[in-house]
C-alpha positions, 0 to 999 in steps of 0.5 A: 837423733836424740830420742831412744828408738822404741823399736829397738831394745837396749842391750849390754853391748850398747853400753859396752860400745859406749866405752870404746872397748877396742881403744880401752883394750889398747890402753890397758895393754900399755898400762899393764906393761907399764906396771910390769916395767916398773919393777923386777919383783912381784906386783900385788894382785890387787894392784894389778887387777883393780888398778887396771880395772879402775883405769879401764872404767875411767877410760870407758867413762871418758869414751862415753862422754865422747859419744854424748858430745859427738852424737850430733855428728856421729851419724854423718860419718860411716865409722861412727854412724852405728853408735848407740846414741847416734842410732837412738838405741840409747838416750843421752841421759842414760849415757850420762848416768852410765858415764858418771857411775863408771867414772866414779867407780873407777876413781873409787877403785883406784883410791882404795886399791892403788894410791892417790897419785894414780887416781888424780893422774887418771882423773886428769887424763879422763878430763883431758880426753872427755872435756878438753879434747872432745868438747873444745880441741876437736872442733877448735884446731887441726892440731887437736889430736896432737894436743889432745894426744897427751891424755891418750898417752897416759896409761903406761904412766898410770900403770907405773905409778899404781905400782910405785906411787911415784912419777919416774922419768922412764915412765915419762919416756913411755908416755912420750912414745905414745904421744909421738905415735898418736899423730901419724896413727890418727892422721892416716885414718883422717886422710881415709875419712877426710870427706866424712870429717869435712861433712861433720865440720870437724877441722882435722888436718887433711880437711883444713890443710889438705892431704899433701900437707898431712902426709908431710906431717905423717912422715915428719912425726914418724921420723920423730917417733923413731928418734923418740923410741931410741931414747929408752935404750940411750937411758939404759932402760932397755937393751940391744934387743929392744933397740934392734926391734924398735928400729925395725918396727920404725923402718916399717912404719916409715915405709907405710908413711912413704907408701901413703905419699904415693897411694892415697888409698893406703890410709887404712893400711897405715892406720892398722899397721900403726896399731900393730906397731904399738902393740909389738913395740910394748911387747918388745919392751917387756921381753927385753926387760925380763928376758935380757935381764934374766940372761944377764943375771944367769951369766 
């Protein structure tokens, strides 16, 4: 549906939905933790507040572009059928203006309150998701979420760079964790929504290679994720508390990956757990960074 439905009134909630607030909220959580992990000291409030605001606005702008590009397939899927453009509550031109304004505002805020490197990295991440992934990869290859996942993995690096002004190997480890987490996270949803993706002609892995092949990949990527989450301990970034917690979380994730092998209807449960997994894992990083360091300092 390309025209605005004149029987409905556009509200602020429609514009908020363009930004994919739940996705952006998870991104900002990892950005905040990236900032806090970057230093043991005090983070200037303007960097903390405006840095995350700028990142959120740019992410919301990229999400709005995703709504615009996918408007002709969103109404074919139950998960996206009620999106404001797909339902005609917003015109694509309105969404383009909104995406442009929020994107420019986000970039301006980052340039003024953080640093040029953060702004450029955020721009690269936004372009990667909005244009490289949404416009090309999503429809070109079943490995779309693997290749395009790098854009969604950037927020902890963006938060880190906003505070320090430099790219650090520890920040790249955080990116690597989210990069490895993204395929099993999203493929679990893709299995659950396989018929809808097929109807929309989106070549997600379960559509092109079948559920069994996708489940094998989920298992393999989950094992890889567990290995990757050990790296911050091996480099000395975190201590034993993080190691124990990450292994327990990884074991639980692996449990759900195995459950999916035998129960085809467990995709959404695995998908939901994967979100909890990432939130708890990053919270654990924060606890280990501050609590353990403080205990060692006192001792």
